[in-house]
C-alpha positions in Angstrom: 32.1 -8.8 -2.3 34.5 -11.5 -1.2 33.4 -11.1 2.6 29.8 -11.1 1.4 30.5 -14.3 -0.3 32.7 -15.8 2.6 30.0 -14.9 5.2 27.5 -16.6 2.8 29.6 -20.1 2.6 30.0 -19.7 6.3 26.8 -18.5 7.6 23.9 -17.9 4.9 21.5 -17.5 7.5 23.0 -13.9 8.1 22.6 -13.1 4.6 18.9 -14.1 4.1 18.3 -12.5 7.6 19.7 -9.1 6.3 17.8 -9.5 2.9 14.6 -10.1 5.2 15.0 -7.0 7.4 16.2 -5.0 4.5 12.8 -5.5 2.7 11.0 -5.1 5.7 12.4 -1.6 6.6 11.7 -0.8 3.0 8.1 -1.8 3.5 7.7 0.0 6.3 8.8 3.5 4.8 6.7 2.7 1.9 3.7 0.9 3.1 3.0 -0.8 -0.1 2.2 -4.1 1.5 3.9 -5.7 -1.4 7.3 -6.3 0.2 6.2 -7.7 3.2 5.6 -11.2 2.0 9.2 -11.3 0.4 10.5 -10.3 3.5 8.5 -13.0 5.4 9.9 -15.3 2.7 13.5 -14.3 3.2 12.9 -14.7 7.1 11.8 -18.4 6.5 14.9 -19.3 4.3 17.0 -17.8 7.0 15.6 -19.8 9.7 15.8 -23.1 7.3 19.4 -22.4 6.7 20.0 -21.5 10.6 18.7 -25.3 11.4 21.2 -26.8 9.0 18.9 -27.3 5.7 21.8 -26.8 3.0 20.5 -26.4 -0.2 23.0 -24.2 -1.8 22.4 -20.6 -3.4 20.0 -22.1 -6.3 18.0 -23.8 -4.1 17.6 -21.1 -1.5 16.7 -18.8 -4.0 14.0 -21.2 -5.5 12.5 -21.7 -1.9 12.5 -17.9 -1.3 10.7 -17.3 -4.8 8.2 -20.1 -3.9 7.5 -18.9 -0.7 7.4 -15.2 -2.2 4.6 -16.4 -4.6 2.7 -18.4 -2.4 2.5 -16.1 0.5 1.6 -12.9 -2.1 -1.2 -15.1 -3.6 -2.7 -16.3 -0.4 -2.5 -12.8 1.3 -4.5 -11.5 -1.6 -7.1 -14.2 -1.2 -7.5 -13.4 2.7 -7.7 -9.7 2.0 -10.1 -10.0 -0.4 -12.4 -12.2 1.9 -11.7 -9.9 4.7 -12.8 -6.8 3.0 -15.0 -7.9 -0.1 -16.7 -5.0 -1.1 -14.4 -1.8 0.3 -11.7 -0.3 -1.7 -7.9 -0.9 -1.0 -7.1 0.7 2.1 -4.3 2.4 0.4 -6.3 3.8 -2.3 -7.3 7.1 -0.8 -8.8 8.3 -4.1 -11.5 5.7 -4.1 -12.3 5.8 -0.5 -13.3 9.4 -1.1 -16.0 8.8 -3.5 -19.5 8.5 -2.2 -18.4 10.6 0.8 -19.8 13.9 1.6 -17.6 17.2 2.1 -18.1 20.7 3.3 -17.4 23.7 1.5 -14.5 25.6 3.1 -14.0 28.1 0.2 -16.9 29.3 -2.0 -17.0 28.1 -5.6 -15.9 30.6 -8.4 -16.1 29.5 -12.0 -17.2 26.0 -10.7 -13.9 25.7 -8.4 -13.7 25.8 -4.8 -12.4 24.1 -1.7 -13.8 21.3 0.4 -12.8 19.6 3.6 -13.0 15.9 3.6 -11.3 13.2 5.5 -9.2 15.5 7.7 -7.9 17.8 4.9 -9.1 20.7 2.4 -9.1 19.5 -1.1 -9.7 21.7 -4.3 -12.9 20.6 -6.0 -14.7 21.3 -8.9 -18.6 21.3 -9.6 -20.8 21.9 -12.5 -23.4 24.7 -12.2 -24.2 26.9 -9.2 -21.9 26.0 -6.2 -23.2 26.0 -2.7 -22.5 28.4 -0.1 -19.5 27.9 2.3 -20.4 25.3 5.0 -22.7 23.2 2.8 -22.4 19.5 2.1 -21.4 18.4 -1.2 -20.9 14.8 -2.6 -17.8 13.6 -4.1 -18.4 12.0 -7.3 -14.6 11.6 -8.7 -11.3 12.4 -8.3 -9.1 13.6 -10.9 -5.4 14.0 -9.4 -5.8 16.1 -6.3 -9.1 17.7 -7.8 -12.5 16.5 -6.3 -15.5 16.4 -8.5 -18.3 17.2 -6.3 -22.1 17.8 -6.7 -24.5 19.6 -4.5 -26.1 17.4 -1.6 -30.0 17.2 -1.5 
């Protein structure tokens, strides 16, 4: 821990750069989009310390927090303007609702399997299930179970 404190005292740039890279690495593995903006904020703080702006640790943390909040809020506004009516690209379930699927395993007692979005899914239908190869419409999702109705 002493080595990290000594490094921060000598060159805080490296600590902020490491924080930014670590957040970016976690974001690239998780693909949540939530850690992208703190990673960018840490990068900006790293650049500010590299050019000689000495705020001290409390000041740097305050700038990091402020930049994180501003970048996150602005990105949400930008995303909502760029995609006003569509679902979140990471919300697979809501993207399936309203889509047509093809029956790949016959429905028995209201349960069968359908093919949609490049994968087979367990499905549930009320009433008589359509034949294999027929289209159904997804109207709900419950966990990994699609709720479908026969297409007309």
